[in-house]
C-alpha positions in Angstrom: 13.3 163.0 15.5 10.4 162.6 13.2 10.9 159.1 11.7 13.1 157.7 9.2 11.5 155.4 7.3 8.2 156.0 5.7 6.3 152.9 6.2 4.1 151.1 8.7 4.2 147.7 10.1 1.1 145.8 11.3 0.4 143.5 13.7 -2.0 141.4 14.5 -4.6 141.2 17.4 -3.5 137.5 17.7 0.4 138.0 17.9 -0.4 140.9 19.7 -1.7 139.1 22.4 1.2 136.2 22.2 3.8 138.8 22.4 5.5 137.1 19.4 5.3 138.0 15.8 8.5 136.8 14.6 10.9 134.0 15.8 13.9 135.9 16.9 16.7 134.4 18.8 16.9 137.9 21.0 16.1 138.9 23.4 15.8 135.6 25.9 12.4 134.1 25.9 13.3 134.5 29.8 12.2 138.3 29.6 8.6 137.9 28.5 8.1 134.6 30.7 9.0 136.9 33.9 6.8 139.7 33.0 4.0 137.0 32.1 4.6 135.4 35.8 4.9 139.2 37.7 1.1 140.3 36.3 -0.5 137.2 37.0 1.2 137.2 40.7 -0.3 140.8 41.1 -3.4 139.4 41.7 -2.1 138.5 45.0 0.7 140.7 45.7 0.3 142.9 48.7 2.6 145.1 47.1 3.4 145.4 43.5 6.8 145.9 41.5 5.8 147.9 39.0 9.5 147.2 37.1 8.9 144.0 36.9 6.1 144.8 34.2 8.6 146.6 31.9 10.0 145.4 28.9 13.1 147.4 27.7 13.1 145.5 24.1 10.1 147.0 22.8 11.4 149.1 20.1 14.7 147.9 19.5 13.8 146.2 16.4 11.7 147.6 13.4 13.6 151.1 13.6 12.4 152.0 16.9 15.8 153.0 18.2 15.2 152.1 21.7 18.1 152.0 24.2 17.6 148.7 26.5 20.6 149.6 28.7 20.9 150.3 32.4 20.2 153.7 33.2 18.5 155.6 35.8 15.5 158.3 35.2 16.8 160.6 32.7 20.1 159.0 33.5 23.1 161.1 31.6 24.7 157.3 31.6 23.1 154.7 29.6 24.9 151.5 29.3 24.4 149.5 26.3 26.3 146.9 24.0 27.1 148.8 20.4 26.2 146.5 17.3 27.0 146.8 13.9 24.5 147.6 11.1 21.6 150.2 11.5 21.9 150.9 15.4 21.6 154.1 16.3 20.9 153.7 20.1 23.9 151.0 20.1 21.6 148.2 20.4 19.2 146.2 18.1 17.6 142.7 18.3 18.7 141.3 14.9 21.1 138.5 15.8 22.9 138.8 12.5 24.4 141.9 13.7 27.8 141.8 15.7 28.4 143.1 19.3 32.0 145.6 19.2 31.9 147.0 22.8 29.7 147.9 25.5 29.8 151.9 26.0 27.8 154.1 28.9 26.4 157.1 26.6 23.5 156.6 24.7 20.5 158.5 23.7 17.1 156.5 23.2 14.7 156.7 20.2 16.1 159.1 18.1 16.3 159.3 14.3 20.0 159.7 14.0 20.4 157.4 11.2 24.3 157.3 12.2 24.0 156.7 15.6 24.3 158.7 18.9 27.0 158.8 21.2 28.4 155.1 22.0 32.0 156.7 23.0 34.2 155.0 25.2 33.8 151.3 24.3 35.1 148.2 26.2 35.3 144.9 24.8 35.9 141.7 27.1 38.8 139.4 25.1 40.1 135.7 24.9 43.9 136.3 23.8 45.3 132.6 24.3 48.7 133.8 22.9 49.2 136.7 24.6 49.0 140.6 24.7 50.2 141.3 20.9 47.8 138.8 19.7 44.6 140.4 21.1 41.6 141.5 18.6 41.8 145.5 19.2 40.4 146.7 16.1 36.7 147.3 15.2 36.3 144.4 12.7 39.0 141.9 14.7 36.9 142.4 18.1 33.4 141.9 16.8 31.5 139.3 18.0 28.0 137.5 17.6 25.8 136.9 21.1 24.8 133.6 22.2 20.7 133.0 21.2 18.2 134.1 23.6 20.8 135.4 25.9 19.8 139.5 26.1 18.2 140.3 29.1 17.2 143.6 30.5 14.7 145.2 33.4 15.3 148.7 34.5 18.6 149.1 36.0 20.0 146.6 34.1 21.5 144.8 30.7 22.9 141.7 30.2 24.2 140.1 26.8 26.4 136.8 26.7 28.9 136.8 23.7 29.5 133.5 21.3 32.7 132.7 23.1 30.8 132.7 26.5 31.7 135.9 28.2 28.7 137.4 29.9 28.5 141.6 29.9 26.5 143.0 32.6 25.9 146.8 33.3 23.7 148.8 35.9 24.1 152.3 36.5 23.6 155.6 38.3 23.1 159.3 37.0 26.6 159.8 36.0 28.3 156.3 36.4 28.0 152.4 36.8 29.6 149.3 37.6 30.1 146.8 34.5 30.4 143.0 35.0 31.8 140.5 32.9 31.9 136.9 33.6 34.7 134.7 31.7 34.8 130.9 30.8 37.1 129.5 34.0 40.7 129.3 33.7 40.8 132.0 30.9 42.8 135.1 31.2 40.8 138.0 31.0 41.9 141.0 28.6 40.0 143.9 27.8 40.2 146.8 24.7 39.1 150.2 25.9 38.4 152.2 22.6 39.3 156.1 23.0 38.2 157.1 19.5 35.5 155.6 18.2 31.6 156.6 18.5 29.1 155.1 16.8 28.9 157.9 14.2 32.5 157.8 13.8 33.0 161.5 14.3 36.4 161.6 16.6 38.1 165.0 16.2 40.8 164.2 18.5 41.1 163.3 22.5 44.1 162.2 24.9 44.3 158.9 27.3 46.2 157.9 30.4 46.9 154.5 32.1 47.8 154.6 35.4 48.8 151.3 36.5 49.7 151.7 40.1 45.9 153.0 40.6 44.3 150.9 37.8 42.6 153.5 36.3 41.9 154.7 32.8 41.1 158.2 31.8 40.1 159.3 28.8 38.4 162.0 26.7 38.2 164.0 23.5 35.9 166.0 21.1 33.1 164.5 18.8 30.7 165.7 16.3 26.9 165.8 17.1 24.5 163.1 15.8 21.6 165.4 14.7 23.0 169.1 14.2 26.0 171.2 12.4 29.2 169.6 11.8 31.3 172.4 12.3 30.6 172.0 16.2 32.0 169.5 18.2 31.3 168.4 22.3 33.7 167.1 24.8 33.2 163.9 26.5 35.4 162.0 29.1 35.4 158.7 30.8 37.2 156.9 34.0 37.5 153.4 34.2 38.7 151.7 37.7 40.1 148.7 36.9 40.9 147.4 40.5 37.7 146.6 42.4 38.7 148.3 45.6 41.7 146.3 45.5 40.2 143.3 44.6 41.1 142.4 41.7 45.1 142.4 40.0 46.0 144.2 36.6 48.3 142.2 34.9 49.7 143.3 31.4 49.1 147.2 29.7 49.4 149.4 27.1 48.0 151.1 23.7 46.9 150.0 20.5 46.2 151.5 17.4 44.8 149.9 13.9 43.2 150.8 10.5 41.4 149.1 8.0 44.7 148.8 5.6 46.6 146.5 7.7 48.0 148.7 10.8 47.5 146.6 14.2 50.2 147.5 16.9 50.2 146.8 20.2 52.3 148.7 22.5 53.1 146.9 25.7 53.2 149.6 28.9 52.7 152.5 26.9 50.3 154.8 29.2 49.6 158.0 26.8 48.0 158.6 23.7 47.4 162.1 22.5 45.4 161.9 19.0 44.6 165.3 17.0 41.5 165.5 14.5 42.4 163.8 11.2 42.2 166.6 8.8 43.1 164.6 5.7 39.6 162.9 6.5 39.5 158.9 5.7 38.2 156.4 8.3 38.5 157.2 12.3 41.0 156.7 14.5 41.3 153.3 16.1 43.5 153.6 19.4 42.8 153.0 22.9 44.3 151.2 25.9 45.0 147.3 26.1 44.9 145.4 29.6 44.4 142.0 31.0 44.0 140.5 34.7 46.2 138.6 36.7 45.0 135.2 38.7 42.4 134.1 35.8 39.5 135.8 37.8 36.0 134.2 36.8 34.2 137.5 37.5 35.7 141.2 36.8 34.2 144.1 38.1 34.9 147.4 36.4 33.4 151.0 37.8 33.1 153.4 35.3 32.0 157.3 35.6 31.6 159.8 32.3 31.6 163.7 32.2 31.1 166.5 29.9 33.5 168.6 31.8 37.1 167.0 32.4 38.5 163.4 33.1 38.9 164.4 36.8 35.0 164.6 36.8 34.6 161.6 35.4 36.7 160.1 37.9 34.5 162.5 40.9 31.2 161.0 39.4 32.1 157.1 39.9 33.8 157.9 43.5 30.8 159.4 44.7 27.7 158.0 42.8 29.1 154.3 43.1 32.1 154.4 45.4 32.4 151.1 47.0 28.9 150.0 46.3 28.4 146.2 45.1 26.7 145.6 41.4 23.4 144.5 43.5 23.8 147.7 45.6 23.6 150.2 42.6 21.2 147.5 40.9 18.6 147.7 44.0 19.4 151.7 44.0 18.4 152.0 40.5 15.1 149.7 40.5 13.8 151.8 43.5 14.3 154.8 41.6 12.3 153.4 38.4 9.4 152.0 41.4 9.2 155.5 42.6 8.3 156.6 39.1 6.2 154.0 37.6 4.1 153.6 40.5 2.9 157.4 39.8 0.2 155.5 37.6 -1.1 152.0 39.2 -3.4 150.3 37.2 -5.8 147.5 38.3 -3.3 145.0 37.1 -5.4 141.8 37.7 -8.1 143.2 35.6 -6.1 144.8 33.0 -5.5 142.6 29.5 -1.7 141.8 30.3 -0.4 143.1 27.0 -2.5 146.5 28.2 -0.1 146.4 31.2 3.0 145.4 30.1 2.7 147.8 27.3 1.8 150.5 29.7 4.8 150.4 31.9 7.4 149.5 29.2 5.7 153.0 27.8 5.6 155.0 31.2 9.5 153.3 31.6 10.6 155.2 28.4 8.8 158.5 28.7 11.3 159.3 32.2 14.3 157.4 30.4 15.1 160.7 28.6 16.3 163.9 28.0 19.4 163.0 30.2 20.0 165.1 33.3 23.5 166.7 32.8 22.9 168.9 35.7 26.5 169.8 36.6 27.8 169.1 33.4 27.1 171.5 31.4 29.9 173.2 28.5 30.1 175.6 25.8 27.6 178.8 27.4 26.5 176.2 30.1 29.5 176.0 32.0 29.1 176.4 35.4 25.3 177.2 34.8 23.6 177.8 38.3 20.4 176.1 36.6 19.4 172.3 36.0 20.6 171.3 32.5 19.6 168.4 30.6 20.9 167.1 27.2 19.3 165.0 24.4 16.4 166.8 23.8 15.7 165.6 20.5 13.3 167.0 20.0 10.7 169.3 21.3 8.9 169.0 17.8 8.3 165.6 18.6 7.6 166.0 22.4 5.6 169.0 22.5 2.2 166.9 22.0 2.3 164.0 24.5 5.6 163.7 26.6 5.4 166.6 28.7 1.5 166.5 29.1 1.9 163.5 30.4 4.6 164.2 33.0 2.2 167.0 33.9 -0.3 164.3 35.5 2.4 162.8 37.7 5.6 164.9 38.0 5.8 168.5 37.7 8.7 168.9 39.7 10.9 166.7 36.9 8.9 168.9 34.3 9.6 172.3 36.4 13.6 171.0 36.2 13.3 170.7 32.4 11.6 174.1 31.7 14.0 175.8 33.8 16.7 174.1 31.2 14.5 175.4 28.4 14.1 178.9 29.7 18.4 179.1 30.8 18.6 178.1 27.2 17.1 181.7 26.6 19.0 183.4 29.2 22.5 182.0 27.5 21.8 182.0 23.7 18.8 184.2 23.6 16.4 181.5 22.6 14.8 178.4 24.1 17.0 175.1 22.9 15.0 173.4 19.8 16.7 170.2 19.4 19.6 170.1 21.3 21.6 166.9 21.3 24.9 165.8 22.3 25.2 169.2 24.5 25.2 171.1 20.9 22.4 172.9 19.2 20.4 170.3 16.7 18.7 170.9 13.8 15.2 173.1 14.1 12.2 170.6 12.5 9.1 172.7 12.7 9.1 175.8 14.7 10.4 177.0 18.3 8.3 174.6 19.7 9.8 174.6 23.2 7.3 177.4 23.5 4.2 174.7 23.5 6.4 172.9 26.1 7.2 175.9 28.7 3.6 177.4 28.0 1.9 173.6 29.1 3.7 174.2 32.2 2.7 177.6 33.1 -0.9 176.9 32.3 -0.7 174.2 34.5 1.3 174.7 37.1 1.9 178.6 37.4 0.6 178.7 41.1 3.3 176.8 42.2 5.8 177.8 39.5 8.0 179.2 41.9 8.5 177.0 44.6 9.0 174.6 41.7 12.0 176.8 40.9 10.8 178.5 37.7 10.7 182.1 37.0 7.4 182.8 35.2 8.8 186.3 34.0 12.1 184.4 32.7 9.4 182.0 31.1 7.5 184.7 29.3 10.6 186.8 27.9 11.7 183.6 26.7 8.6 182.9 24.9 8.1 186.6 23.3 11.9 186.5 22.4 11.0 182.8 20.4 8.3 185.0 19.1 9.1 188.0 18.0 13.1 188.0 17.5 14.6 186.4 14.3 17.7 184.8 15.2 20.6 185.3 12.5 20.7 181.4 12.1 17.2 179.7 12.6 18.5 176.5 11.5 19.2 175.8 15.2 16.9 177.6 17.3 13.9 180.4 17.1 12.2 181.2 14.2 12.2 183.0 11.1 9.6 185.4 12.3 10.6 188.5 10.0 9.4 187.0 6.6 6.5 185.3 9.1 5.0 188.2 10.6 5.4 190.5 7.2 3.6 187.9 5.1 1.0 186.1 7.8 2.6 182.8 6.7 6.0 181.6 6.1 6.3 182.3 2.1 7.9 180.1 -0.6 10.6 181.4 -2.2 11.1 184.6 0.2 14.0 187.0 -0.1 15.2 187.2 3.5 18.1 189.4 3.9 17.9 189.8 7.7 18.9 186.0 8.6 20.0 182.3 7.3 18.1 179.1 7.5 17.2 176.0 5.3 14.3 177.4 2.9 12.1 174.4 2.7 8.9 173.1 4.9 7.3 176.5 4.5 3.6 174.9 4.9 4.4 172.6 8.2 6.5 175.6 10.1 3.4 178.0 8.9 1.2 175.5 11.0 4.2 174.8 13.5 4.4 178.9 14.0 1.0 179.3 14.2 0.6 176.9 17.0 3.8 178.4 18.8 2.2 181.4 18.9 -0.7 180.1 20.4 1.5 178.9 23.4 2.5 182.5 23.7 -0.8 183.6 23.7 -2.0 181.3 26.4 0.5 182.6 28.6 0.2 186.2 27.8 -3.4 185.7 28.6 -2.3 183.9 32.1 -0.2 187.0 33.0 -2.5 190.1 31.7 -0.2 191.0 28.8 -3.5 192.4 26.9 -1.6 193.6 23.9 0.3 190.4 23.5 -2.8 188.2 23.8 -4.2 190.1 20.9 -1.1 190.1 18.9 -0.5 186.7 19.4 -4.4 185.3 19.0 -4.4 186.9 15.6 -0.8 185.3 14.8 -2.1 181.8 16.1 -4.4 181.8 13.1 -2.3 182.6 10.6 -2.3 178.7 9.9 -5.7 179.7 7.8 -3.4 182.0 5.2 -2.0 178.8 3.9 -5.3 177.0 3.1 -6.1 176.6 -0.6 -9.5 176.0 -1.4 -9.2 175.2 -4.7 -7.0 172.1 -4.0 -8.8 168.3 -4.7 -7.5 165.2 -3.7 -9.5 162.1 -3.6 -12.9 163.8 -3.7 -12.0 166.6 -0.8 -11.6 170.0 -1.8 -9.3 172.4 0.2 -5.4 171.7 1.5 -3.0 173.4 3.1 -0.3 174.6 0.7 3.4 176.4 0.3 2.6 180.0 -0.8 4.3 182.6 -2.4 5.0 186.2 -0.7 3.1 187.6 -3.4 0.0 185.1 -2.2 0.0 182.9 -4.8 -0.3 179.2 -3.9 2.6 176.8 -4.9 0.8 173.6 -6.0 2.2 170.4 -4.4 0.0 167.3 -4.8 -1.4 166.5 -0.9 -0.3 163.0 -1.7 3.3 163.3 -1.6 5.3 162.5 1.6 2.5 160.4 2.5 2.6 156.7 2.9 0.8 156.6 -0.3 3.5 158.3 -2.1 5.0 156.1 -4.8 8.1 157.9 -5.4 10.4 156.5 -2.4 13.4 158.9 -3.8 11.0 161.9 -3.0 12.8 164.7 -0.4 10.5 164.8 2.8 12.8 165.6 5.8 15.4 168.6 6.3 17.3 168.1 2.9 17.6 171.4 0.7 15.8 169.3 -1.9 12.4 169.0 -0.1 10.1 170.8 -2.1 7.0 168.9 -0.7 6.9 172.0 1.8 6.1 170.0 4.8 8.4 168.0 7.3 8.0 164.2 7.1 4.6 164.6 6.6 2.1 165.3 3.5 -0.5 168.0 3.1 -3.0 165.4 3.7 -1.7 164.7 7.4 -0.9 168.2 8.0 -4.0 169.8 6.7 -5.8 168.4 9.8 -3.3 170.4 12.3 -4.7 173.3 14.5 -5.4 171.9 17.7 -6.5 175.1 19.0 -8.4 175.8 16.4 -10.0 172.4 15.3 -14.1 173.8 14.7 -12.6 176.4 12.0 -10.6 173.6 10.3 -13.8 171.8 10.4 -15.7 174.9 8.5 -13.3 175.2 5.8 -13.5 171.4 4.9 -17.4 171.9 4.3 -18.6 171.2 8.0 -18.7 168.4 10.3 -20.2 165.9 7.9 -17.9 166.2 5.6 -14.9 166.8 7.5 -16.0 163.0 9.4 -16.1 161.7 5.7 -12.8 163.2 5.5 -11.2 161.9 8.3 -12.2 158.6 8.1 -10.8 158.5 4.7 -7.6 159.6 6.0 -7.4 156.7 7.7 -9.0 154.2 5.5 -7.2 155.4 2.5 -3.9 154.9 4.3 -2.6 158.7 4.6 -2.2 158.3 8.3 1.3 157.8 9.5 1.5 156.4 13.2 5.1 157.1 13.7 4.8 160.7 12.7 4.0 163.2 15.4 1.6 165.7 12.8 -1.0 162.6 13.3 -1.2 162.3 16.7 -4.3 164.1 17.4 -6.1 163.0 14.2 -7.2 159.7 15.9 -9.2 161.7 18.4 -10.3 164.7 15.9 -13.9 163.2 15.5 -14.7 164.5 19.2 -14.6 168.2 17.5 -17.1 166.9 15.3 -19.5 165.9 18.1 -18.6 162.1 17.1 -16.9 160.7 20.0 -17.5 156.7 19.1 -15.4 157.3 16.0 -12.4 158.6 18.2 -13.0 155.7 19.9 -13.0 153.3 17.3 -10.2 155.0 15.6 -7.8 155.0 18.6 -8.4 151.0 19.3 -7.6 150.3 15.5 -4.8 152.5 15.5 -3.2 150.8 19.3 -4.0 147.5 17.6 -2.5 148.0 14.3 0.7 149.8 15.3 1.8 148.9 18.7 2.7 145.6 20.5 5.0 143.9 23.4 7.2 142.6 20.6 10.6 144.3 20.0 8.9 145.8 16.8 6.4 146.8 18.8 6.4 150.7 17.7 5.6 152.2 14.2 9.5 153.3 13.9 11.4 155.2 15.9 10.1 156.0 19.4 11.1 159.9 19.1 12.7 160.2 22.6 9.3 158.8 24.4 7.1 160.6 22.0 5.6 157.1 20.6 5.6 156.1 24.1 3.2 158.8 25.9 0.8 158.7 23.1 0.4 155.1 23.3 0.1 155.6 27.3 -2.6 158.3 26.8 -4.7 155.9 24.4 -4.4 153.3 27.1 -5.5 155.7 29.8 -8.4 157.0 27.6 -7.2 160.4 27.1 -5.6 163.0 25.2 -3.9 166.0 26.0 -4.2 169.3 23.8 -0.9 171.0 24.2 -0.6 174.6 26.1 -3.5 174.1 27.8 -5.1 172.1 30.7 -7.8 170.4 28.6 -7.9 167.0 28.4 -10.2 164.6 25.7 -12.1 161.8 27.2 -11.6 158.7 24.6 -12.2 155.3 26.6 -9.8 153.5 28.7 -8.2 150.3 28.1 -8.4 149.4 31.7 -11.0 149.1 34.2 -9.2 151.4 37.0 -6.4 153.3 37.6 -4.5 155.9 40.4 -2.8 159.0 39.2 -0.4 160.3 42.0 1.1 163.3 42.1 3.3 163.9 45.2 3.9 167.3 44.7 0.1 168.3 45.0 -0.2 165.8 47.3 -3.3 164.4 45.5 -4.2 160.9 44.1 -7.0 160.5 41.3 -8.6 157.1 40.6 -10.3 156.8 37.5 -12.9 154.1 37.6 -14.7 152.5 34.2 -18.1 151.2 34.7 -19.0 148.4 32.3 -15.8 147.9 31.2 -15.4 144.5 29.2 -11.7 143.5 28.1 -13.4 142.3 24.7 -13.2 145.7 24.0 -9.7 146.0 24.1 -8.7 144.8 20.3 -8.6 146.4 16.9 -12.1 146.4 16.1 -14.9 147.0 19.0 -17.4 143.7 18.9 -20.8 144.7 18.8 -22.6 144.5 21.9 -19.4 145.3 23.6 -19.3 148.3 25.9 -16.8 150.5 25.2 -18.3 153.8 24.5 -18.7 156.6 26.8 -22.1 157.4 28.3 -21.3 159.5 31.4 -18.6 161.1 33.0 -18.6 162.5 36.6 -15.9 164.2 38.7 -16.5 163.7 42.5 -20.3 162.4 42.2 -21.1 165.2 39.7 -21.8 165.1 36.4 -19.3 167.0 33.5 -20.3 169.6 31.6 -19.2 167.4 28.5 -18.5 163.5 28.5 -16.1 164.2 25.5 -13.2 166.9 27.7 -12.7 167.8 31.3 -10.1 170.0 32.8 -7.1 169.0 34.6 -8.1 171.7 37.2 -11.3 170.1 37.9 -9.8 166.2 37.8 -6.2 165.5 38.2 -5.0 168.5 40.3 -7.7 168.2 42.8 -7.7 164.8 43.6 -10.5 162.2 44.2 -12.8 159.9 41.7 -13.5 160.1 38.2 -16.7 157.7 37.0 -16.2 157.1 33.4 -19.4 154.8 32.2 -19.6 153.2 29.2 -22.2 151.6 27.1 -22.5 149.5 24.0 -25.0 151.6 22.9 -23.3 153.2 20.0 -26.0 155.5 18.9 -26.7 157.0 22.0 -22.9 157.8 23.0 -22.0 159.0 19.9 -22.3 163.0 20.8 -20.6 164.8 23.4 -23.9 165.7 25.3 -22.4 168.9 26.0 -19.9 171.4 24.7 -17.0 170.3 22.1 -14.1 170.6 23.2 -12.6 174.3 22.7 -11.5 176.1 19.8 -10.4 179.7 19.7 -12.9 180.6 16.8 -15.9 179.3 18.6 -14.9 181.3 22.1 -12.7 178.4 23.6 -9.6 179.5 25.7 -11.4 182.6 26.6 -9.3 182.4 30.0 -7.1 180.7 31.8 -7.5 178.6 35.3 
């Protein structure tokens, strides 16, 4: 989802280099020490461990909503502790918050303020006075952690409670191991929670204890974190307690409690069956309570999860973990992460250390979600033969940079997710937009999955069949999104009937044919137009001549909400809401920007959002036409006025780094033939909004959207979605190699005259940072502002970007500008 909070946190460059901005007691300083030592050792290493450069705690403060828990790439299981307060991903660094347990299901980087998942929490306890005295309820079992003890690396997570119990976890795709170390001489107790998830949305469930097998199975139904509460999803878990016969269960039973005095334990009871609490009120608090004989210092618990059944959860644990040790699973997970992270190899010894840490931490988060729940589909996706991914939150966030980054290195992963989008159309009639918790989530912009699948088609159509993607189905899914108005467009598809009729999404329009929240008319028009551009691109690819004409024309509908008479800060012409009769509804372009002084103004999905733009201002969204920026420049008065306006947008404070519609604005100067200003602005954006601390993201990660826009900035590139075009900016590293195992090619980008002094917020005078020339496999490119995926990363070989400190000589594309529809761009596909 988009950012939950309208603010920007700035960090100084000095603090950025040091890796600290605030003195917090979490995470452990050892995390940063290990990363710094690994970067330093890389200069002499024969083989490089790229997982050692990852800081999973970046984004766990400042509302980044990142889950630092143990996960494999695209893991359905993510093991993390759940803390009190604002903690949508379970974990937060705030040392004043209490731990209430560790659970195997989480999302990372989403804006659901009440949290997502957090089902099946287990909490280790010390109960020196016995079973009946154990602190089982949520409030009673909460504990602070020991200072400086939080540890995490790819595939591993650890915390130590203030009673000296250490909690560790490692994972497979749908299972994992939890390891608990107790103080010597203590009897280990555990409370396992059936009912409570992070949002407190329990809708009934069942738990069974099998003391002979040493197994607890549990499952139920819960409400989604970002979608209609009328829907519920099912989830199940299987806890194996005996560590393959090495541990002995002692006491066992059930417990139940509430916040009004109920605190009951039932020794020997083995079954709970709870219905939904129809009268409302606080969620049920019930679950299992058990202890171990012989006072073991360390306890290992195997956990499996499933969205199908408790039996399948057990099977997942048996097949994916089996009798493997904690270290075995941790090493397997690390190897999977090494494979993903080594697909882009920076010249680590000669790259600024903070850039290395930021880049690999970002690349790590780009493979953390969506969650690969293949084999775990429910509802219309039960028993689907296609790949199935959950936690797609949300296509509005991810089409811009998340999937274009995957395009460079990972077409197989990309194809699997695209097949999942297409299967959404097969099963429901439209592609998913913001699926979360296995349920339809709220649509934010348009049918932005269109730009995801079209990006795949444009870049990998020749390999689509081999990759398991049916291009005919892909195109049918696109056309359905573009032409078929669902009866309920809050959760998928678009309000295309009134859009086609008016040439924009009209404000206060009578729509008898469908239901949806009648807000965001401005931003939906702009998103719909770009969705149509994505459809147009695939129509062009597949020689659908009539559709090319139709969707090209519709991709220009963004022009229909341009009001040339609106003025703000001396600039004229802004995107506005518009009535069906053609008259405009004035909205102050400042509304919902960082400069908006009305803290109560609705700017999101709420029904009182009168602003007309989703989580954005007209100042911000008026720059959004990635496929036709050349015409936007003309609407704004030409190159000079556009450059002044875009510069003012940044200097005045309208730019919101944590908001996706702002992503391309930093490189917008390329379209006005002034690329050095893009270089300056990207440096400013990075060092004003990102760093290597827990607060190092400008708001929530948005399922890796912040991770991937930062990764592209550091690589010196920026993608144009639904195309094969990449803008060339200026890398933050002297050299990197991109590997694409599927295409069996590697591409090395060498940055001549790279100067590490340029890698700061303001580039000093006389320091080389601006692009003088670009050559691909020894041949100069036609423009130094952009090149094509087909000429570069698809072919492999060598790209040389030569930098200069002569800003004036570098301040033009010295060739064509990046493409726009209105200037004849995108006339054909490769």
